[in-house]
Kinemage of the C-alpha trace (Angstrom):
@kinemage 1
@onewidth
@group {chain A} dominant
@subgroup {mainchain}
@vectorlist {calphas} color= white
{ca met a 1} P -36.070 6.736 -24.294
{ca met a 2} L -36.613 10.409 -23.487
{ca glu a 3} L -40.117 10.293 -24.992
{ca ser a 4} L -40.957 7.247 -22.847
{ca asn a 5} L -39.818 9.069 -19.660
{ca met a 6} L -41.945 12.123 -20.623
{ca lys a 7} L -45.005 9.875 -21.213
{ca ser a 8} L -44.537 8.085 -17.855
{ca arg a 9} L -44.159 11.435 -16.030
{ca ser a 10} L -47.287 12.770 -17.712
{ca thr a 11} L -49.221 9.573 -16.803
{ca tyr a 12} L -47.960 9.826 -13.205
{ca arg a 13} L -49.030 13.487 -12.926
{ca arg a 14} L -52.511 12.654 -14.220
{ca ala a 15} L -52.782 9.745 -11.771
{ca thr a 16} L -51.617 11.965 -8.927
{ca arg a 17} L -54.199 14.625 -9.816
{ca leu a 18} L -56.918 12.015 -10.066
{ca arg a 19} L -56.050 10.552 -6.645
{ca gly a 20} L -56.062 14.042 -5.106
{ca thr a 21} L -59.421 14.867 -6.668
{ca leu a 22} L -60.862 11.571 -5.440
{ca ala a 23} L -59.570 12.213 -1.888
{ca leu a 24} L -61.094 15.706 -1.885
{ca leu a 25} L -64.406 14.424 -3.219
{ca thr a 26} L -64.413 11.679 -0.546
{ca cys a 27} L -63.796 14.254 2.167
{ca ala a 28} L -66.559 16.480 0.877
{ca ser a 29} L -68.985 13.545 0.586
{ca leu a 30} L -68.278 12.407 4.154
{ca leu a 31} L -68.727 15.916 5.492
{ca ala a 32} L -72.048 16.331 3.592
{ca ile a 33} L -73.366 12.980 4.863
{ca ala a 34} L -72.398 13.814 8.414
{ca ala a 35} L -74.004 17.254 8.196
{ca ala a 36} L -77.247 15.697 6.957
{ca ala a 37} L -77.406 13.293 9.887
{ca arg a 38} L -79.185 15.286 12.577
{ca ala a 39} L -77.355 13.578 15.388
{ca gln a 40} L -76.409 15.352 18.575
{ca thr a 41} L -72.784 15.821 19.554
{ca gly a 42} L -71.432 12.358 20.374
{ca arg a 43} L -68.449 10.124 20.520
{ca met a 44} L -67.737 9.832 16.741
{ca ser a 45} L -66.355 12.571 14.616
{ca ile a 46} L -64.543 13.156 11.341
{ca glu a 47} L -61.956 15.719 10.454
{ca gly a 48} L -60.956 16.846 6.963
{ca arg a 49} L -57.890 19.100 6.793
{ca gly a 50} L -55.766 20.977 4.343
{ca gly a 51} L -52.538 22.958 4.784
{ca met a 52} L -48.892 23.381 4.022
{ca thr a 53} L -45.839 21.182 4.512
{ca phe a 54} L -42.458 22.499 5.783
{ca pro a 55} L -39.483 20.094 5.433
{ca thr a 56} L -36.757 20.219 8.063
{ca gly a 57} L -33.208 18.996 8.506
{ca asp a 58} L -31.561 17.001 5.739
{ca phe a 59} L -34.951 16.523 4.004
{ca asn a 60} L -35.136 20.327 3.603
{ca gly a 61} L -31.673 20.310 2.042
{ca leu a 62} L -32.584 17.780 -0.692
{ca ser a 63} L -32.561 19.256 -4.143
{ca gly a 64} L -35.935 20.946 -4.572
{ca ala a 65} L -37.686 19.528 -1.480
{ca gly a 66} L -39.523 22.749 -0.565
{ca ser a 67} L -42.856 23.461 1.030
{ca gly a 68} L -46.005 22.040 -0.523
{ca phe a 69} L -49.652 21.147 0.041
{ca ala a 70} L -51.068 18.729 2.650
{ca ala a 71} L -54.498 17.076 2.897
{ca gly a 72} L -55.941 14.458 5.214
{ca leu a 73} L -58.991 12.824 6.669
{ca asp a 74} L -59.295 11.264 10.140
{ca ala a 75} L -62.097 9.451 11.942
{ca leu a 76} L -62.060 9.918 15.720
{ca tyr a 77} L -63.766 8.006 18.574
{ca asn a 78} L -63.926 9.507 22.048
{ca ile a 79} L -62.989 6.665 24.442
{ca ile a 80} L -63.370 8.686 27.635
{ca asp a 81} L -63.133 12.391 28.229
{ca pro a 82} L -60.486 13.718 27.591
{ca leu a 83} L -59.061 10.946 25.308
{ca ser a 84} L -59.890 9.962 21.717
{ca val a 85} L -58.362 7.501 19.248
{ca tyr a 86} L -57.936 8.522 15.601
{ca ala a 87} L -57.139 6.814 12.323
{ca gly a 88} L -57.002 8.206 8.869
{ca phe a 89} L -55.262 8.905 5.591
{ca ser a 90} L -53.027 11.776 4.462
{ca arg a 91} L -51.090 13.033 1.491
{ca asp a 92} L -48.244 15.532 1.935
{ca glu a 93} L -46.570 17.044 -1.125
{ca phe a 94} L -43.330 19.005 -1.454
{ca asp a 95} L -41.858 21.076 -4.220
{ca gly a 96} L -39.341 19.183 -6.352
{ca gly a 97} L -41.392 16.053 -7.035
{ca phe a 98} L -41.534 14.652 -3.472
{ca ser a 99} L -44.779 13.355 -1.919
{ca ser a 100} L -45.652 11.255 1.114
{ca met a 101} L -48.898 9.246 1.260
{ca gly a 102} L -50.392 6.762 3.684
{ca gly a 103} L -52.186 6.257 6.962
{ca gln a 104} L -51.877 7.328 10.534
{ca ala a 105} L -53.368 6.245 13.886
{ca gly a 106} L -52.910 7.435 17.444
{ca leu a 107} L -54.362 9.197 20.485
{ca lys a 108} L -55.723 12.737 20.851
{ca phe a 109} L -55.689 14.203 24.343
{ca met a 110} L -57.931 17.220 25.100
{ca pro a 111} L -57.134 18.340 28.661
{ca lys a 112} L -59.677 21.120 29.333
{ca arg a 113} L -62.207 23.266 27.518
{ca tyr a 114} L -61.910 27.056 27.758
{ca gly a 115} L -65.323 28.401 26.688
{ca thr a 116} L -65.628 27.367 23.028
{ca val a 117} L -61.911 26.540 22.713
{ca leu a 118} L -60.644 22.979 23.244
{ca pro a 119} L -56.827 22.655 23.094
{ca trp a 120} L -55.371 19.256 22.128
{ca val a 121} L -52.178 17.238 21.638
{ca thr a 122} L -51.767 14.123 19.525
{ca gly a 123} L -49.288 11.303 19.161
{ca gly a 124} L -49.332 8.335 16.873
{ca val a 125} L -47.789 6.092 14.269
{ca leu a 126} L -47.484 6.522 10.542
{ca gly a 127} L -47.464 4.061 7.638
{ca gln a 128} L -46.246 6.113 4.679
{ca arg a 129} L -44.861 5.690 1.147
{ca leu a 130} L -42.442 8.291 -0.158
{ca asp a 131} L -42.574 9.108 -3.866
{ca val a 132} L -39.585 10.861 -5.463
{ca ser a 133} L -40.265 11.780 -9.117
{ca gly a 134} L -42.047 8.465 -9.770
{ca ala a 135} L -39.731 6.233 -7.733
{ca gln a 136} L -41.636 4.918 -4.692
{ca ser a 137} L -40.552 3.447 -1.352
{ca gly a 138} L -42.261 0.575 0.334
{ca leu a 139} L -44.676 1.173 3.244
{ca glu a 140} L -42.508 2.719 5.977
{ca leu a 141} L -43.332 3.150 9.680
{ca gly a 142} L -42.761 6.395 11.506
{ca phe a 143} L -44.363 8.677 14.104
{ca glu a 144} L -46.166 11.949 14.382
{ca ala a 145} L -46.876 14.417 17.184
{ca gly a 146} L -49.097 17.469 17.041
{ca ala a 147} L -50.881 20.241 18.894
{ca gly a 148} L -53.694 22.628 18.184
{ca ala a 149} L -57.177 23.680 19.264
{ca asp a 150} L -60.787 23.108 18.299
{ca phe a 151} L -62.764 26.336 17.975
{ca glu a 152} L -66.393 25.334 18.375
{ca leu a 153} L -68.763 27.173 16.006
{ca thr a 154} L -71.795 24.957 16.756
{ca pro a 155} L -72.226 21.938 19.049
{ca met a 156} L -71.501 19.663 16.033
{ca phe a 157} L -68.906 21.693 14.069
{ca ser a 158} L -65.465 23.147 14.942
{ca leu a 159} L -62.636 24.766 12.971
{ca thr a 160} L -59.383 23.174 14.045
{ca pro a 161} L -55.966 24.752 13.318
{ca gly a 162} L -52.964 22.571 14.231
{ca val a 163} L -49.384 21.692 13.630
{ca arg a 164} L -47.943 18.121 13.321
{ca tyr a 165} L -44.410 16.917 13.180
{ca arg a 166} L -43.876 13.752 11.073
{ca ala a 167} L -40.797 11.540 10.747
{ca tyr a 168} L -39.899 8.261 9.082
{ca asp a 169} L -37.094 6.683 7.038
{ca ala a 170} L -37.664 5.526 3.460
{ca gly a 171} L -35.544 3.417 1.113
{ca ile a 172} L -35.678 4.620 -2.499
{ca gly a 173} L -33.743 2.327 -4.815
{ca ala a 174} L -30.299 1.879 -3.240
{ca gly a 175} L -30.600 5.167 -1.298
{ca gln a 176} L -32.121 6.221 1.965
{ca val a 177} L -34.250 9.348 2.478
{ca ser a 178} L -35.389 10.492 5.952
{ca pro a 179} L -38.459 12.699 5.631
{ca arg a 180} L -38.779 15.030 8.659
{ca tyr a 181} L -41.307 17.819 8.344
{ca phe a 182} L -44.002 19.989 9.891
{ca val a 183} L -47.560 20.155 8.585
{ca ala a 184} L -49.584 23.240 9.459
{ca thr a 185} L -53.299 22.692 8.803
{ca ile a 186} L -56.798 24.028 9.256
{ca ala a 187} L -59.468 21.378 9.600
{ca ala a 188} L -63.256 21.053 9.563
{ca his a 189} L -64.169 18.859 12.567
{ca leu a 190} L -67.678 17.408 12.520
{ca his a 191} L -69.357 15.281 15.264
{ca val a 192} L -71.440 12.651 13.551
{ca arg a 193} L -72.808 10.499 16.395
C-alpha cells in the first residue's frame, strides 16, 4: 500500500512538472511568434507572467500552505480606451502540496498614461481547481482583483509588475478549503496587433 502511494505521488510530481514545462514553452512560443509579427501597437496583446503566491487567512494557517510559485498567460483585447477584456490560464503553487490551476476572465481598466507608465486595475472571475497532495476539487468559481502598472520599453513591449488577490471555495473529499491569497508578479506584455 505504501509503495503504491509513493508511486502515485511520483507519477503526480512528474505530470505536474510536465504541465509546468508545457505551459512555459507555450508562453515562450507565443511571445516569440508575437515578436516576429512586425505589427504596430494595436488592440490585441498577450501577457506572460511569473511570480510568488502569498496565502492569507485560514488558508495560510493550513498545515504547510506557505508561499510558492505562480505563472500565467492572458490574452487581452482593448475594447475602447481605457478598457480591455482579458482571458487566460494560471497555475499558482504553495508549499505543502497545494496548487490552484484554471482560467480567469475579466476587465482591465487603465485610467491615464504618465509618460511611459500606464497604471491599471483589474477585476474578474476565476474557474479554478484546487489540488491538495493529489486530491483534486471540481472546477470552482471565484473572483480576482488586481492593480499594477505597465512600464513601456518599446511601443510593442512593456514590463508589467502587479499584485492580484484571488478567492474561491473548494470542496476536497468531505472537507471544504477556502483559498484566499495574493499573487505578486512581473509580466512581459506584448502588443501583437
